[in-house]
C-alpha positions in Angstrom: 21.9 -23.0 -24.3 18.4 -24.4 -26.1 14.8 -23.8 -27.8 13.4 -21.9 -27.1 16.3 -19.6 -26.4 18.1 -20.8 -29.8 15.2 -19.3 -31.8 14.7 -16.6 -29.4 17.6 -15.0 -29.6 17.7 -15.3 -33.8 14.2 -13.6 -33.2 16.2 -10.2 -30.8 18.2 -9.8 -33.1 16.4 -9.8 -36.3 14.3 -7.2 -34.0 17.7 -5.3 -33.3 17.7 -4.8 -36.7 14.6 -3.4 -37.9 14.8 -1.4 -34.9 19.0 0.0 -35.3 19.6 -1.3 -38.1 22.0 -3.6 -36.4 22.6 -6.5 -34.9 23.2 -6.2 -31.0 24.5 -9.4 -29.8 23.0 -12.1 -27.6 19.3 -11.7 -26.2 21.0 -13.5 -23.3 23.4 -10.0 -23.2 20.1 -8.2 -21.8 18.4 -10.3 -19.6 18.8 -7.9 -17.2 18.1 -4.5 -18.9 14.9 -6.5 -21.0 13.3 -7.7 -17.3 12.9 -3.6 -16.0 8.6 -3.6 -17.1 8.0 -7.0 -16.1 7.7 -8.8 -12.5 10.7 -11.4 -11.7 9.1 -15.3 -11.6 9.3 -16.8 -8.3 11.1 -20.0 -9.0 10.9 -23.0 -6.3 11.4 -27.3 -7.0 9.0 -29.4 -7.1 8.1 -31.5 -4.2 7.1 -34.3 -6.7 10.8 -34.4 -8.8 13.1 -31.9 -8.2 12.5 -30.6 -11.0 12.7 -26.4 -11.4 8.9 -24.4 -11.2 8.2 -21.1 -12.3 5.2 -19.6 -10.4 3.5 -15.6 -11.4 0.9 -15.5 -8.1 2.4 -14.6 -4.4 2.3 -18.3 -2.4 3.5 -18.5 1.3 6.4 -19.9 1.8 6.6 -23.6 3.5 4.0 -24.3 1.0 4.0 -27.7 -1.0 4.7 -26.5 -5.2 5.0 -28.9 -8.0 4.7 -28.8 -12.3 1.3 -28.8 -13.9 2.4 -31.1 -16.0 3.0 -33.3 -12.7 -1.2 -33.0 -12.2 -2.2 -36.4 -12.8 0.5 -37.5 -9.9 -1.7 -35.8 -7.3 -5.4 -36.7 -8.5 -5.5 -39.5 -6.2 -4.8 -37.6 -2.9 -7.5 -37.6 -0.1 -7.5 -36.7 3.2 -7.8 -39.0 5.5 -10.8 -40.0 7.2 -9.5 -39.8 10.6 -8.8 -36.0 9.9 -12.4 -34.8 8.8 -13.4 -35.4 12.6 -12.8 -31.2 13.4 -11.6 -28.3 10.9 -8.2 -28.3 13.0 -7.6 -31.7 11.5 -9.3 -30.8 8.3 -6.5 -27.3 8.1 -3.2 -29.3 8.9 -4.3 -32.1 6.8 -4.8 -30.3 3.6 -2.0 -28.4 3.9 0.5 -31.9 4.2 -1.0 -33.1 0.9 -1.7 -29.4 -1.5 0.4 -28.6 -4.1 0.5 -25.6 -5.8 1.1 -26.2 -9.5 4.0 -23.5 -11.4 5.7 -23.4 -15.1 1.7 -23.5 -16.3 1.8 -24.0 -19.9 -1.3 -24.8 -21.0 -4.1 -24.6 -24.2 -1.5 -25.3 -28.1 1.7 -24.0 -26.6 4.6 -24.6 -27.0 8.9 -24.3 -26.7 8.3 -22.2 -23.3 11.0 -22.5 -20.6 11.2 -20.4 -17.1 7.2 -18.9 -18.0 4.3 -19.5 -16.1 0.1 -18.9 -17.2 1.5 -19.4 -21.0 -1.6 -20.3 -23.4 -1.7 -20.7 -26.5 1.5 -19.9 -27.2 4.6 -20.7 -28.3 8.9 -19.9 -27.7 8.5 -17.7 -24.4 11.1 -17.5 -22.3 11.3 -16.0 -18.4 7.7 -14.6 -19.4 3.9 -15.2 -18.2 0.3 -14.7 -18.6 0.9 -15.0 -22.5 -1.7 -15.5 -24.6 -1.7 -16.0 -28.1 1.9 -14.7 -28.8 4.5 -15.7 -30.3 8.9 -15.2 -29.9 8.0 -13.4 -26.2 11.2 -13.1 -23.5 11.1 -11.2 -20.3 7.5 -9.8 -21.1 4.1 -10.6 -18.9 0.4 -10.3 -20.0 0.1 -10.2 -23.5 -2.3 -11.0 -25.9 -1.7 -11.5 -30.1 1.3 -9.9 -30.2 5.0 -11.4 -31.5 8.4 -10.3 -31.2 7.9 -8.4 -28.1 11.4 -9.3 -25.7 11.1 -6.9 -22.3 7.2 -5.6 -22.7 4.4 -5.6 -20.0 0.7 -4.9 -21.2 0.7 -5.1 -24.6 -1.7 -6.1 -27.5 -1.9 -7.2 -31.3 1.9 -5.2 -31.8 4.8 -6.6 -33.0 8.6 -5.9 -32.8 8.7 -4.2 -29.3 10.9 -4.0 -26.8 11.3 -2.1 -23.4 7.8 -1.1 -23.8 4.3 -1.2 -22.0 0.3 0.0 -21.5 0.3 -0.4 -25.8 -1.8 -1.7 -28.6 -1.8 -2.1 -32.1 1.9 -0.9 -31.8 5.2 -2.1 -33.8 8.5 -1.0 -33.3 8.1 0.6 -30.4 11.5 1.1 -27.6 11.3 2.1 -24.1 7.9 3.6 -24.5 5.2 3.5 -22.4 0.9 4.5 -23.5 1.0 4.1 -26.6 -1.7 3.1 -29.3 -2.1 2.8 -33.2 1.1 4.1 -33.8 4.1 2.8 -35.3 8.4 3.7 -34.9 7.6 5.0 -31.5 11.7 5.4 -29.5 11.3 6.9 -26.1 7.6 7.7 -26.1 5.2 8.6 -23.8 1.5 8.5 -24.5 1.1 8.5 -28.0 -2.2 7.9 -29.7 -2.4 7.2 -34.3 1.5 8.2 -34.1 4.1 7.3 -37.0 8.1 8.0 -36.9 8.7 10.1 -33.0 11.2 10.1 -31.5 11.5 11.5 -27.3 7.4 13.0 -27.9 5.2 13.3 -25.2 0.9 13.5 -25.2 1.0 12.7 -29.3 -2.3 12.9 -31.3 -1.4 12.3 -34.9 1.3 13.4 -35.8 4.8 12.5 -37.4 8.3 13.3 -38.2 8.5 14.5 -34.5 11.5 14.5 -32.0 10.9 15.8 -28.3 7.1 16.9 -30.2 8.8 19.0 -32.8 7.9 18.5 -36.3 10.8 18.2 -39.0 10.3 17.6 -42.5 11.3 14.2 -43.7 14.3 14.2 -45.0 16.1 15.5 -42.4 14.1 13.9 -39.6 15.4 10.4 -41.4 18.7 12.0 -41.2 18.5 13.3 -38.1 16.6 9.5 -36.5 19.4 7.6 -38.3 22.2 9.8 -36.3 20.6 9.6 -32.8 19.5 6.0 -33.4 23.2 5.5 -33.7 24.3 6.6 -31.1 21.6 4.4 -28.5 22.7 1.7 -30.6 26.3 2.1 -29.4 25.1 2.5 -25.9 23.6 -0.6 -26.1 26.2 -2.5 -27.1 28.6 -1.0 -25.0 27.2 -1.0 -21.5 24.6 -3.9 -22.2 21.7 -1.2 -21.2 20.3 2.1 -22.5 18.4 4.8 -20.3 14.8 3.9 -18.8 11.6 6.9 -20.1 11.6 8.1 -16.8 15.7 9.3 -17.5 14.3 12.1 -19.3 11.7 12.8 -16.9 14.4 14.5 -14.3 14.5 14.0 -11.2 
């Protein structure tokens, strides 16, 4: 593969070493696993060039599509004067010359692929609604963040994998609704927390596993063992349990 994949693959492996203390293999092996939180993009062929165009919006079938970068070819399109006699003629003629633009990469962006609505961001793969972010794959709705893989609704965060609805967070795995927190795995609704695993509804806590408080050294010992098990499962299955899998049926 090539840019941006090559760079993102290196960043993915780096993120895994930070989260699990080991390399978990190629990013492409985890594409399905990392897509669980983001809405898939729609892919259509450009009517102008035949190239793939990606869309985060839901347009009706039968429309004409084009790449955003091809917009210059459409500026001179006008309705024929003969079509301006009544509403039905105008509607029909507009449908014949209208194009929906996909793969929109705007502002100071670079190295983006398979993505739409990317603004001032770099190294973005199969993602949409990405603003002022870098090293993002299989994600949506991010701002001011870096090293995100499989994330949704994220702000001011970094080194996060399969997580959604969080802000000002770092080193997060498979967690939801986390704010101002660090080093959390399989957590839900945590505020100002650090070093927590399988913890729910916590505020200003540290060294928790399953909402049970541990002395630091004991916590680190147990954390190391649990993350080793989790990394083994990721390597074997290219997937891991969803946060909701721990909540019963």
